[in-house]
N, C-alpha and C positions, 0 to 999 in steps of 0.2 A: 334298740328294741325295748328300752325301759318303759316306754309308753304302752307297750303291749300289756304289762301288768296293770297299768292304770285303768285301761278300759274294761277290765273284767272285775274290778273291785266293787262297783256299785251294783245294787239289785233293782231290777225292773222285772216285769212279769212277761210270760211267754205268749206270743201270738204266732200267726203263721200266714201262709198263703198258698193256695193251690186249687186245682180242680181235676176231674177224674176221667179215666179210661182212655188210654193211649195205645196205639198199635204197637205190637211187639217189633223190636228191631234186633238185628244181630250185633253183638258188641264188636266183632270183626278184628280186633287187634289187642294185644297185651302190651302194656307199657314196658319199656326197657328199664333196667336198673337205674340209669342215670337220667331218665326222661322226667320232665317237669310234670308234677301231679296237680291237676286243676280242680278246685273244689267250688261247689255252690253250697251256700248255707241257707236253708229254708226255716224261717222262724227266728228272728234276730232280736226279739224284745227282751229275752232273759237268758235262758240256757244257751241259746244260739250264740250269745256273746262269748260264753266260755268256749264254744266250739271253734269260732273263728279266731279266738285267741290261741287255742291249741294248734290250729292249722298254721298260724304264723310262726311257730317254732319247729314245725316239721321241716327237715331239710328238703330243699328243692321242691317246695310246694307253694301254691298261692291260692287265694280266694278270688276267683274271677267274677262271681256273682253273689249278691245277697238278695234274699227274697222275703217279703213280708207284706201283709195286707194293711199294716199300719205305716202310713207315710212318714210319721215321726221316727219310727224305728229304723226305717230305711236310711233316712238322712244321717242318723246317728251312727249306724253301722258303716256307712261309706266313709264317714270322717274318721272313725276309730281304726278301721282296717288300713286306710291310707296313712294315718299317723304311725301305726305300728310297723308297717311294711314298706311304706313309700310308694305303694301302688294303689290306685283307686279302682275298686271293683265296680262292675256294672250292676244295675238294679232291675229287678222285676217284681211286680206285684202278683202276677198270676204264675203259679208254680208250673203250669203246663208249658210255658215258654222255655223253662230251663231244659225240658226234655228234648227240645229241638236243637240245642246248641252243641256244636262239636268241641268247643273249648271248655267242656265240663266232663270230667272223668268220674267224679265222685259227688254225690249229693249227701250232705249232712243235714239231718232232720231234727229240729227242736221245736216243733209246733205243738199246739194243744193235742191231746192224746187221741182224739177221734180222727186225727189226720195221719197218725204214725204209719199204720200198716198200709192204708190206701196209697199214701205218697211213696212209701218204700217199694211197693209192688209196681207202681207206675214207673219209678226210676229204673228198676230192673228190666222192665219191658222196653225201656228206651236205651238200654245198654250202659247204664251207669252203676258203678259200685255204690254202696250205701253205708252210711253211719246213721243209725236210728236210735234216738234216745229211748230209755226205758220209760214205761213199758212199751214193748214193740207193737202192741196192739190194744185197742180199746176193749176187745172181747176175745174169748177163746177161739172162736171160729176164724177171726182175722189172723190170729197168731199162726194157726195151722195153714191158712192161705199164704202167708208170707214165707213160711218154710217151704211150701210147695213151689212158690215162685222162684225162690233162690235155687232150688234143685233144678227147676226147668231151665233157667237162664244161665246158671253156672257162674254168676258173678259173686263178689264177696259182700257179705252183710255183717257188720259188727254192731252189736247192741251196746248201748252206753252204760253198762254196769262196770264202770271204770276201775273199780277196785281189783278186778281180775288182772289188771296190768300193773298193780303195785308190787314192786320187788319184795317188800316186807311181808305182804299177804301171801305172795307166792312162796316165800321161805317158810311161812307157817304151814302151808299146805304140804310142802316138801317134808317138813319135820313130822307131820301127821302120817304121811305115806311111809316114812322111815320107821314108824312105830314109837316115836318119842313120847306119846301119851297112851301107848297100848292101842287097843282097838277103839276107835271113836264110836260112841253110841248115841250121844245126845248133844244138841246144840240149842242154845238160847240166843235169840236175836231181839233187839229192841230199838225203838226210836222215841225220843221225847222232845217235845217242843212246847211253846206257850202261845199258840195261835189265838188270835182275838176273834170275836164274832164278825161275820160278814154282813150282818143286817138282813133286812127283808127288802128285796129290790122290787122295783116296779118298771113298767114299760117306759121307755124313754126314746127320744130321737137318736138315730145312729150318728155318732160323731163324724164330722167331716173328714177326719183323718183315717177312718176305718172303712174298709170294704167288707160289710157284714155278710154279703152273699158268699164271697170267697172264704171268709173266716169259717162259715158253717160247712161249706164243702159237702162231703158225703152224708152229713147228718140231716135228718128231716128238719124242715124250716120251723123256726120259732121267732117270735118278736125279740128285738134287742131289749135287754134290761140293764139297769144301771149298776148292778153289783156283780157283774159277770166277767168283763174284760178289764184287765188281762188275767190276773192270777187266779181269781176265784172260780173260774171254770173247773178247776180241779175237783171241786166239791159238789158238782152237778153231774148226775149220772148220764145225761144226754151227751156230755162232752168229755168228762173226766172219769177217773177210776178210784178216787179216794186215796187216803194215806198209805194203804197197804201197797199200792203201786207207786205212788209219788215218792215214797222213801223206803218202804219195806222191801221193795224189790232188791235193793242193794244188800241188805243184811241177810235176807232169806237166801239170796244167791250164794253168798259166802258160806252160809251154813250148809247148804246143799252140796256145794263144792267140797267142803271139808269132810263131810260124811260120805261122799262118793255115791250119792243116791240120785235117782231120777224122779219119776212120778210116784206119788204116795198110794197107799191102799185105803186110807181113811183120813178125813179132814174134819175137825170139829172147831166150832167158833162161837164166841160170845162177844157182845159189845153193844154200844149205843151212842147216841148223841147226848152226852151227859152234862156238858158244861155250859152250853149256850143254847138259846132258842132263836133260831134264825133260818136262813134258806139252805144251810148246809145239809146235804141229802145222805151223806155217809156217816158212819160212826166216827166219833173223835177218840174213842177208846175201844181197842180191839185186842182180843186174845185168841190167837189161832194156833192149833196144834196139828201137826202132820205125823202120821205113822207110815212106816215103809215096810216093804215085804221082809226085809232082814231084821226087823225089830227096831231099827233106828227111829229117832224121834227129833223133830224140830218144833220149837215154839217161837212165836213172834208176838211181842207186845208193842202195839202201836198206841202211843199216848200223845195225841196232837195238842192237847190243852193242859197237860200236867208235866211241867218241866223237870221233875225230879229225876236224877240220874242214877244209873247203875255203874259201879266201879268208877265213879267220877267222870262218866262219859254220857253224853246225850244220845249216843248211838254206838252200837258195836255188836259183837258176837262172842260168846264163850262156847268152846267146844270141849266136851267132857269125854274122856276115854277111861279105859280100865286101869291105866297106870299114871294118870295125870290129866291136866286140863290146860287150856290156853285161852287168852283173851286177845282179840284182834279188832282193831278199828282202822280207819283210813290212814292213820299216821303212825301206828305202833303195833307191836306184837310182844306179848308177855307169856312166858312158859312157866307153869307151876307143876310141882309134884302133888301127890294126893294128900300130903300134909300141908298144902297151901304154901310151901316154900317156893319163893321165886328162884327159878333156875337160870333164866336168861331173859334179856329184854333187847328188842331191836326197834329202831325208829327209822321212818322213811327219810331219805336225804332231802326231799322237798315236801313242803306242806300242801295240804288241800283243804279247801273250805268244806264244812261238814253239814251243818243244819240250815244254812241260808239257802235262798232259792237259786243262786247262781252256781254254787258248787264247783267253782273253777280251781285250777291249780295243777299240781304235779301229776296227779293220777289221770286227769283228762288229757294232759299233754302226752303222757306215756301211751294212753289208749289210742289216741289218734295216730301217733307215730307207729304203733303196732299195725294198725290198718294199712297205713302207707307202705310199710315193709311187706305186708301180705300181698298187696297189689303188685309191687315192684319186684320182690325177691321170692315170693312164695312162702314167706314166714307164716308160721301157724298163728291164727288169730286167737287172741285171749278170750274173746266172747263171740264165737261164730253163732249165727242165728239158730242153727239146728240144735245147739245146746242151750244157748241163752234163753230161747223161748220157753224152755221147761220151767225156768224160774218165774217167768211171766205167768205161765199157766198155774203154778202153785198159788200165786197171788189171786188170780181169778177164782180158783177153787176155794180159797179162804173166804172171798166175798160171797160166792155162791152158797157156801155152807151157812154163812151168817144170814143170808137172805131167805134160805129155804130149809128151815128146820133145825139148824144148828149142827148137823152132822151129815156127812156124805161118805158113802163108799165109792171108791174110784178104781178104775182099771189101771194097774201099774204099768201096763204096756204103752198106754197113750194118754193117760190122765182123764179119760172120759168118765162122766158121772154114771153110776149104776143105780137103778131102782129109785129114781127121783125125777118124775116127769116134769115138775115145775123147774127144777134146776137145768134139766136137759133142754127145755124150751128157751132158757135164757142164755144158751151157748153163743148165739149170734145177735145181730141187731137188724133193725129196719134201716133202709137207706132212702135218701131223697131220690125220687124217680129220676132216672138218667145218670145217677151217680153210683150205681151198684159196683161193688168190688169184684173183679174177675181176674182169674189167673190164666 
């Protein structure tokens, strides 16, 4: 299995494949504890490679299908899965085909973000469990639809905020609950990178290896342009959700988990595209603050183009309590008292990649195994969608605040925006006719 680690080391960017609205089916059976779990992975150009790598180390599981609209990615995925597991997966370009197959129990989704919720909802309707990468939805309305679909069909949905499955992060949360830092009141989360400009693209012929129609899926149609596929779609609002979702979701989620909070009462934001002039449509520098009903506070600093670190880390979270504070990232946890004396330090037994685009490693392996255990044995999911979507919504609220006046009042019961008509109108999106998302 050593080749399993080889195929998840390189970075390539994420694409996908699919199309929409599939009739609801009854799942009909629950897998036994010893029954083989069969996965399909949709979107295998980048993060999907980490997912089928993780599946390859889940006991008694296999990748039966890989799906992508990039023929080159399909060929590479088939070869890598076969090399790592000895079994050759089947291939599909059109996601809808996966929904028909009885030899698929779980669909793992690592496509561009405009496909996440539509694909997950379709999979649930077809009787499949779901692993969906963060963010679980391109917009707040889709996130709510996904939660409703999970409740309706009763299948498991795990969101890919994989730090929830990290033993050391779980230990940090346990210590907070035990009162090791007193009452937790404030959390600071950050992400730093040194992203380069993406240029100013123009219309171009669709490459012969790409099905542009399926790539667009539920999004209204646009011409292909030469600086979009694969990775740069993250920075276009039509397809992506910017850095706050691309990376901020992870640390904002840990901060929310640590403080034990749900939806905020107020969100304030500032930021801009400060470092390059190009087609990038989101801020490359963002400062978001969240206030909660109990007085707790979270801040997130997103610095896409300024690589300076905090605490010698490019990403992480500090949680501050009345009697101490702690620092946690994907690979370690440090506990301090209020005199900044280090009390104890813990490191994960396995490493995970952090700021690159693949993000593979120990945490993803743990997270995928947790989903498998949930399906087979009824184990509690580390990131069930009914909780995980709240962190996605916090990121959406941060972007809405930045776009619509800098400050929003929100309903702590459901995260909905109060008294801001423009932000409320941006809650959902338009779909290509015939591709509307329905639960």
